N, C-alpha and C positions, 0 to 999 in steps of 0.2 A: 215419105212420099214415093220413093222409088219402089219399095216393096208393094205398096198398095196399088200401084199402077198395073201390077201383074194379076190377071184375072184369077188364077189358081190360088194365089196368096190371099187375095180378098175373100174368096170363097172359104178357104181354110180358116182364116182368122175369125170370120163371122161364125162358122160352125163350131169351132172349139170354144169360142167365147160363150155361145149359147149353152154348150155343154157344161162348162164350169160355173156359169151363172145359175143354171138349173140345179147343179149339184149343191151349191151353197144354200140355195133357197130350200131345197129338199130337206136339209138337215133341220132347219127351223120348223118346216112344215110337219115333219115326222114327230118332233117333240110335242107339238100342239095336237096332232091327229091321233096319236096312240091312245090317250085317255078317252077321247070321244069315239073313235072308231072301234077300238078293241076293249075299252073299259079297263085298261091296265095303267096304273098310276105310278109304277116305279120308273126310275131313270134308266134302267138297264135295257128295256125293250127298244127304245129308239136307237140305242147304240147297237143292239143286235141286228136290227133291220138295216142300219147303215153298213154294218159289217157284211151282211148278206149282199148288199149292193156292190161292195168291193170285190167279193168273190165272183159275182156275176160279171163285173168288169174284166176280171182276169180271163174268164171263159170267153166273153165276147171279143176281147183283144186277140185271143188265140184263133178264134174263128175268122176274124177279119184278116189276120196274117195269112190264113189259108185260102180265103175266098175273094179278097179284094186286092187287086193290083193297084199300083200307084197311078196308072193312067186311067183307071176306072173308079176313082175315089167316090164318085157320085153314087155308086152302088151302096154306100153306107147310109145314105140319106133316109131310106125307109125305116131303118132301125132308129134313127133320131125321131122320126114321127111317132114310132111306137113307144118311145120314152114318154112322150106327152100323153098318149092314150093310156098307158099303164098307170101314170100318176093320177089321171082322172078316175081310173078304176078303184083307187083307194076309197072313193065315196061309197062303194058297195062292199068293201071288204070289212067284215065283222068277225072273222075268225082268224086265228093266228096262222094256220096253214095257208090260207088264201093270201094273207098279208105277206108271208114269206115268199110265196110264189110271185106275187106282184113285184116285190123288191128284187127278186132274182131276175125277173124279166127286165126291170129298169136297168139293173147292172149289166146284164148281157148285151142289151141293146146299146147301152152307153159305151161299153168297150168296143163293140162292133162299129159304132158311129165315130168315136173320137180318134181311134188309132190311125185309120187311113188319112183322115184330115190332117192330123198332126204330122204324119210322115210326108204328106204332100207339101205342107208348109216348110218343113225342114229342107226338103229337096229344092223347092223354089227359092227359099231364102239363101241357101248355100250357093246357088247359081247366080244370085243377084247382089244382095247386100251383105252376104256372109251369114253363117249360121248363128253366130252370137247376136248380131243385130236383129235377125229375124225372131229369135227367141225373146229378146228384149221387147220388141214390138208386140209379139204375141202375148207376153205376160201383161203388158200395159192394157191391151184390149180385153183380156180375160178378167183381170182384176177390176177394170172399169165396169164390165158387164156384171160381175159378182156384186159390186156395190149397187148398181142400178137395180138388179133383180131383187136383192135382199131389201133394198129401200122400198121398192114397190110392194113387196110382201109386208113390210112393216106398216106402210100406209094402209094397206088393206086390213091388216089386223087391228090397227087403231081405229079404223072406221067401223069396226064391229062386225065385219063379215064373218060368217061361220066358217069353221075349218073345212067342212066338206065343200062349201061353195068356193072357198079359196083353192082347194085342191082341184076341183073341177075346172075353175077358171084358169089356174096356173097350167094344168096339163093341156087344156085346150089351146091356150095362147102359145105354149111351147110347141105343140104339134103344128099349129098354124104358121109359126115363125120358121120352122124347119121346112115345112111344105113350101113356103114362100122362097126360102133359100134354094130349094130344089127346082122350082119353076124359074127362078133367076138364073141358076146354073144352066138349065136346059136352053134358055134363050141366048145366053152369052156366047 
């Protein structure tokens, strides 16, 4: 409760939870999307696309370290919105180079988005409840969000929604959630 009373901590926990929830869901979405969007049926291609996201995260994290200070962490929020937009772009990706570009953008935006929020939470947590407790609370929130988002994906899949419709809806909801977080942050 002490940590969640701190505005910056709530903001950071919500943002990082959305990021990790989206990342977990993306893994499942890519496995379903690759055969439909690219016509590739091997198991390697979703792994390659996920690896490209990881490379993008490293690049985005480096850019965030260079351009986003701790007191201006909200500057990372447009990158979070772009994650959702890029995921939605999968619906029109039918070539491997375009899919690679989309996944690189997802990763770079992800790294740029999550690193400042994580740093902000660690700073505020260290000052209030201690870094260990803050990380424990963060992990609880992130894992809860992962379960929730993967659960929603599973329900959507079982309901028979097409993978492109799911990607479009997932990307749109993610962009809207982060835009909502941005508006909430601006008003608080």
